[in-house]
C-alpha positions as CSV (number, residue, x, y, z in Angstrom):
1,M,-15.5,-22.5,4.5
2,D,-12.4,-22.9,2.4
3,P,-10.9,-19.3,2.1
4,K,-9.8,-20.1,-1.4
5,L,-13.5,-20.0,-2.5
6,I,-14.0,-16.4,-1.5
7,F,-10.6,-15.5,-2.8
8,H,-11.5,-16.9,-6.2
9,L,-14.9,-15.0,-6.0
10,C,-13.3,-11.6,-5.4
11,Q,-10.8,-12.1,-8.2
12,I,-13.7,-13.0,-10.7
13,I,-15.7,-9.9,-9.6
14,D,-12.7,-7.6,-9.7
15,Q,-11.5,-8.9,-13.0
16,G,-15.0,-8.8,-14.5
17,S,-14.9,-12.2,-16.1
18,M,-14.0,-15.9,-15.4
19,S,-11.4,-16.0,-18.2
20,R,-9.4,-12.9,-17.0
21,A,-9.5,-14.1,-13.4
22,A,-8.2,-17.5,-14.5
23,R,-5.3,-15.9,-16.3
24,T,-4.5,-13.7,-13.3
25,L,-4.6,-16.7,-10.8
26,N,-2.9,-19.0,-13.3
27,V,-5.6,-21.6,-12.9
28,T,-8.1,-23.1,-15.4
29,Q,-11.6,-21.7,-15.9
30,P,-13.3,-24.9,-14.9
31,T,-11.4,-24.6,-11.5
32,L,-13.1,-21.3,-10.9
33,T,-16.4,-22.6,-12.1
34,R,-16.2,-25.4,-9.5
35,S,-15.3,-22.9,-6.8
36,I,-18.3,-20.7,-7.5
37,K,-20.6,-23.8,-7.7
38,T,-19.4,-25.0,-4.3
39,L,-19.8,-21.5,-2.8
40,E,-23.3,-21.1,-4.1
41,E,-24.2,-24.5,-2.6
42,I,-22.9,-23.3,0.7
43,V,-24.8,-20.0,0.5
44,G,-27.9,-21.4,-1.0
45,A,-28.1,-18.5,-3.5
46,P,-26.3,-17.1,-6.5
47,V,-23.2,-15.1,-5.9
48,L,-22.7,-13.9,-9.5
49,R,-24.8,-12.4,-12.2
50,R,-23.8,-13.4,-15.7
51,S,-24.4,-11.2,-18.8
52,R,-23.0,-10.7,-22.3
53,Y,-20.7,-8.0,-20.7
54,G,-19.2,-10.2,-18.0
55,V,-20.0,-11.0,-14.5
56,T,-21.1,-8.9,-11.5
57,A,-21.8,-9.7,-7.9
58,T,-25.1,-10.3,-6.2
59,N,-25.6,-8.7,-2.8
60,I,-24.3,-11.7,-0.9
61,G,-21.7,-12.2,-3.5
62,E,-20.2,-8.7,-3.0
63,R,-20.3,-9.2,0.8
64,L,-18.4,-12.5,0.5
65,A,-16.0,-10.9,-2.1
66,E,-15.1,-8.2,0.4
67,Q,-13.9,-11.0,2.8
68,G,-12.1,-12.5,-0.1
69,R,-10.2,-9.3,-0.6
70,H,-9.1,-9.4,3.0
71,V,-7.8,-12.9,2.4
72,H,-6.0,-11.6,-0.7
73,N,-4.4,-8.8,1.3
74,S,-3.3,-11.2,4.0
75,V,-1.7,-13.5,1.5
76,R,0.2,-10.6,-0.1
77,A,1.3,-9.3,3.4
78,A,2.6,-12.8,4.2
79,D,4.5,-12.9,0.9
80,E,6.1,-9.6,1.8
81,V,7.2,-10.9,5.2
82,V,8.9,-13.9,3.5
83,Q,10.6,-11.7,0.9
84,Y,11.9,-9.3,3.5
85,W,13.1,-12.1,5.7
86,R,15.0,-13.7,2.8
87,S,16.6,-10.4,1.9
88,G,18.0,-10.1,5.5
89,M,15.3,-7.7,6.9
90,V,14.5,-8.9,10.4
91,G,11.6,-6.5,11.1
92,E,9.5,-3.7,10.1
93,V,8.7,-0.3,11.7
94,R,5.3,1.2,10.9
95,L,5.1,5.0,11.4
96,G,2.0,7.1,11.2
97,I,2.4,10.8,10.6
98,G,0.2,13.7,9.4
99,S,0.3,14.5,5.6
100,M,1.5,18.0,6.1
101,M,4.2,16.9,8.6
102,S,5.2,14.1,6.3
103,A,5.8,16.4,3.3
104,A,7.6,19.0,5.4
105,L,9.8,16.9,7.6
106,L,10.3,13.3,6.4
107,P,12.6,14.1,3.5
108,D,15.0,16.0,5.7
109,F,14.7,13.4,8.5
110,F,15.8,10.5,6.2
111,R,18.6,12.6,4.7
112,A,19.9,13.1,8.2
113,N,19.1,9.5,9.2
114,P,19.8,7.1,6.3
115,L,18.7,3.6,7.0
116,D,21.2,2.0,4.5
117,E,22.8,-0.2,7.2
118,S,19.6,-1.1,9.1
119,N,18.3,-4.6,9.0
120,F,14.6,-3.5,9.1
121,T,12.2,-1.8,6.7
122,M,10.0,1.2,7.3
123,R,6.3,1.6,6.3
124,I,5.1,5.2,6.4
125,L,1.4,6.0,6.7
126,A,0.4,9.6,6.1
127,T,-2.9,10.0,7.9
128,D,-4.8,12.0,10.4
129,S,-4.4,11.9,14.2
130,P,-7.6,9.9,15.1
131,T,-6.8,7.3,12.5
132,A,-3.2,7.0,13.7
133,V,-4.4,6.5,17.3
134,Q,-6.9,3.9,16.2
135,K,-4.3,2.0,14.3
136,L,-1.8,2.1,17.2
137,R,-4.5,0.6,19.4
138,K,-5.1,-2.1,16.8
139,K,-1.4,-2.8,16.6
140,E,-1.3,-1.7,13.0
141,L,1.2,1.0,13.7
142,D,4.3,1.0,16.0
143,L,4.9,4.7,16.2
144,A,3.1,7.9,15.3
145,I,4.1,11.6,15.2
146,I,0.9,13.4,15.9
147,P,-0.4,16.1,18.3
148,S,0.0,15.5,22.0
149,H,-2.8,14.7,24.4
150,P,-3.2,16.2,28.0
151,N,-2.9,12.6,29.4
152,Q,0.6,11.2,28.9
153,T,-0.7,7.6,28.9
154,I,-3.9,6.7,27.2
155,G,-4.8,3.0,27.7
156,T,-1.9,1.0,26.2
157,L,-0.5,4.0,24.4
158,V,2.4,6.2,25.6
159,Q,3.4,9.6,24.3
160,Y,6.7,11.4,24.5
161,P,6.8,15.2,23.9
162,L,8.7,16.3,20.8
163,C,8.1,20.0,20.6
164,T,5.7,22.7,21.7
165,D,3.9,24.5,19.0
166,R,1.0,26.9,18.3
167,I,-1.5,27.3,15.5
168,C,-0.8,30.2,13.1
169,V,-2.4,31.8,10.2
170,L,-0.6,31.2,6.9
171,A,-1.3,33.6,4.0
172,G,-0.7,33.4,0.3
173,S,1.5,36.0,-1.3
174,N,-1.5,37.7,-3.0
175,S,-3.4,38.1,0.2
176,P,-3.8,41.8,1.2
177,L,-3.0,40.8,4.8
178,A,0.4,39.4,3.7
179,Q,1.3,42.9,2.5
180,I,0.9,44.3,6.0
181,D,4.2,44.9,7.9
182,G,3.9,44.3,11.6
183,V,0.9,43.1,13.5
184,V,-2.4,42.1,11.7
185,E,-5.6,42.8,13.6
186,A,-7.6,39.7,14.2
187,K,-10.8,41.4,13.4
188,L,-9.7,41.4,9.7
189,L,-9.6,37.6,9.5
190,P,-13.2,36.5,9.5
191,T,-13.9,38.3,6.2
192,Q,-11.1,36.5,4.4
193,T,-11.4,33.3,2.2
194,W,-10.0,30.2,3.9
195,I,-8.5,26.9,2.9
196,S,-8.6,23.9,5.2
197,I,-5.8,21.4,4.7
198,N,-5.6,17.7,5.9
199,N,-5.6,17.4,9.7
200,M,-6.9,20.9,10.1
201,A,-9.9,20.0,7.9
202,R,-11.0,17.4,10.5
203,L,-10.2,19.4,13.7
204,R,-13.5,21.2,14.0
205,H,-12.6,22.2,17.6
206,I,-9.5,24.1,16.4
207,H,-11.6,26.1,13.9
208,D,-14.2,26.7,16.6
209,E,-11.5,28.0,19.1
210,V,-10.1,30.3,16.5
211,A,-13.5,31.5,15.6
212,Q,-14.2,32.3,19.2
213,L,-11.0,34.3,19.5
214,L,-12.0,36.2,16.4
215,G,-15.4,36.9,17.8
216,V,-17.4,35.1,15.2
217,D,-19.6,32.0,15.4
218,V,-17.8,29.8,12.8
219,I,-15.0,29.8,10.2
220,V,-16.2,28.1,7.0
221,P,-13.4,27.2,4.6
222,K,-14.0,27.7,0.9
223,F,-11.9,24.7,0.1
224,M,-11.2,21.6,2.2
225,F,-8.3,19.4,1.0
226,D,-7.7,15.9,2.4
227,G,-4.7,13.7,1.5
228,D,-2.4,15.6,-0.8
229,V,-0.5,18.7,0.6
230,T,1.2,19.9,-2.6
231,A,-1.9,21.0,-4.5
232,P,-3.5,23.1,-1.6
233,M,-0.1,24.7,-0.7
234,E,0.5,25.7,-4.3
235,L,-3.0,27.1,-4.5
236,L,-2.5,29.0,-1.3
237,K,0.8,30.5,-2.6
238,H,-0.8,32.1,-5.6
239,S,-4.1,33.1,-4.0
240,T,-5.5,35.6,-1.5
241,M,-6.6,32.9,0.8
242,L,-5.6,31.9,4.4
243,T,-5.2,28.6,6.2
244,L,-4.5,27.5,9.7
245,A,-1.3,25.4,10.3
246,P,1.1,24.5,13.1
247,T,3.7,27.3,13.3
248,K,6.9,25.2,13.1
249,L,5.5,23.3,10.1
250,A,4.4,26.5,8.5
251,R,7.9,27.9,8.7
252,K,9.1,25.0,6.6
253,Y,6.7,26.0,3.8
254,V,7.5,29.7,4.2
255,E,11.2,28.9,3.5
256,S,10.2,27.8,0.0
257,G,8.7,31.2,-0.8
258,G,5.2,32.5,-1.6
259,L,3.8,32.2,1.9
260,K,3.8,34.3,5.0
261,I,2.9,33.7,8.7
262,L,0.8,36.5,9.9
263,K,1.6,38.2,13.2
264,L,-1.6,38.6,15.0
265,D,-2.8,40.6,18.0
266,V,-4.3,37.4,19.6
267,H,-2.7,34.1,20.6
268,L,-4.1,31.1,18.8
269,P,-4.4,27.6,20.4
270,N,-1.5,25.4,21.2
271,R,-0.7,22.4,18.9
272,D,2.1,20.5,20.6
273,I,3.6,17.4,18.9
274,A,4.4,14.1,20.5
275,L,5.8,10.7,19.6
276,W,3.2,8.1,20.3
277,M,3.8,4.3,20.7
278,T,2.3,1.2,22.1
279,N,3.6,-0.6,25.2
280,E,4.8,-3.4,22.9
281,S,6.8,-1.0,20.8
282,E,9.0,-0.2,23.8
283,N,10.2,-3.8,23.7
284,D,10.9,-3.7,19.9
285,T,14.5,-2.8,19.2
286,C,13.8,-1.7,15.7
287,A,11.0,0.6,16.7
288,M,13.1,2.0,19.6
289,E,15.9,2.8,17.2
290,I,13.6,4.9,15.0
291,A,12.0,6.5,18.1
292,K,15.5,7.5,19.3
293,R,16.3,9.0,15.9
294,I,13.0,10.9,15.8
295,K,13.5,12.4,19.3
296,N,17.1,13.5,18.4
297,Y,16.0,15.0,15.1
298,Y,13.2,17.0,16.8
299,A,15.5,18.2,19.5
300,Q,17.9,19.6,16.7
301,Q,15.0,21.1,14.8
302,V,13.7,22.9,17.9
303,E,17.2,24.4,18.4
304,V,17.3,25.6,14.7
305,Y,13.8,27.0,15.0
306,E,14.5,28.9,18.2
307,H,17.8,30.3,16.8
308,A,15.9,31.5,13.7
309,L,13.2,33.0,15.8
310,N,15.7,34.9,18.0
311,K,17.5,36.1,15.0
312,S,14.3,37.3,13.5
313,D,13.3,39.1,16.7
314,T,16.7,40.8,16.9
315,T,16.5,42.0,13.3
316,E,13.1,43.5,13.9
317,V,14.3,45.3,17.0
318,S,17.3,46.7,15.1
319,A,15.0,47.9,12.3
């Protein structure tokens, strides 16, 4: 089958009419009509339904159109490769990272590591850990900053530790628990209202571990946000609710005000962070350049974090 046929089909369906699709593709309407006729002869059934309001897909038409969209995306990706090459970019580094981590760390990372003189581009995908691992295995990502795994090597993937971390409870400024100076008793947590944000929304085992430590069967969040970090964080700031978050990331948000990390009388689960990559990435000079910068950046951040933590501890002892 000529890929152009299903490419034309998807454009007609997505545009809703032959005439709009013809204008978009810069071809004549009879050209599209011939493509649809040829496609229907191959299929042996209609691929479009025509009405006074435009055209819609039949069942088989929609299935073929979905393949046509893949063709369209591949063509666009090929065009991008050519454009980047002509502009002097010799490669691309694809980085996966959690949404919360992306919002908290990437702006500072790129301020400290400008890529103005680099001859490669970067594509950032804010996603969850399972999706990042899947895309690494499919060679759709080169690197990923996500939680570590007990096994250093998983199949063709390798991980390098970036920092140790632990889950914490982050409270909004209006939470009665945020008003408590000193240690908060864990038995007070189960009765609070919870928000689950991004990766934490998917990590059922983390909520289960925390619930077990608190002596309850389950923690059921009132709100579960996936994707955007800004909205749930703003909601948390001005509410009485709580959320679970990695401690080092949480401190980044605490610095902006309106949030507090609760000091508990129990230790919550570890949530260490690692840089993941494929075996092929280790032979990619562009990917290795970014990997080196990420490792150096995290090493500096750990020093800053530990210094702030020691200073905080000293202040509390003095008080």
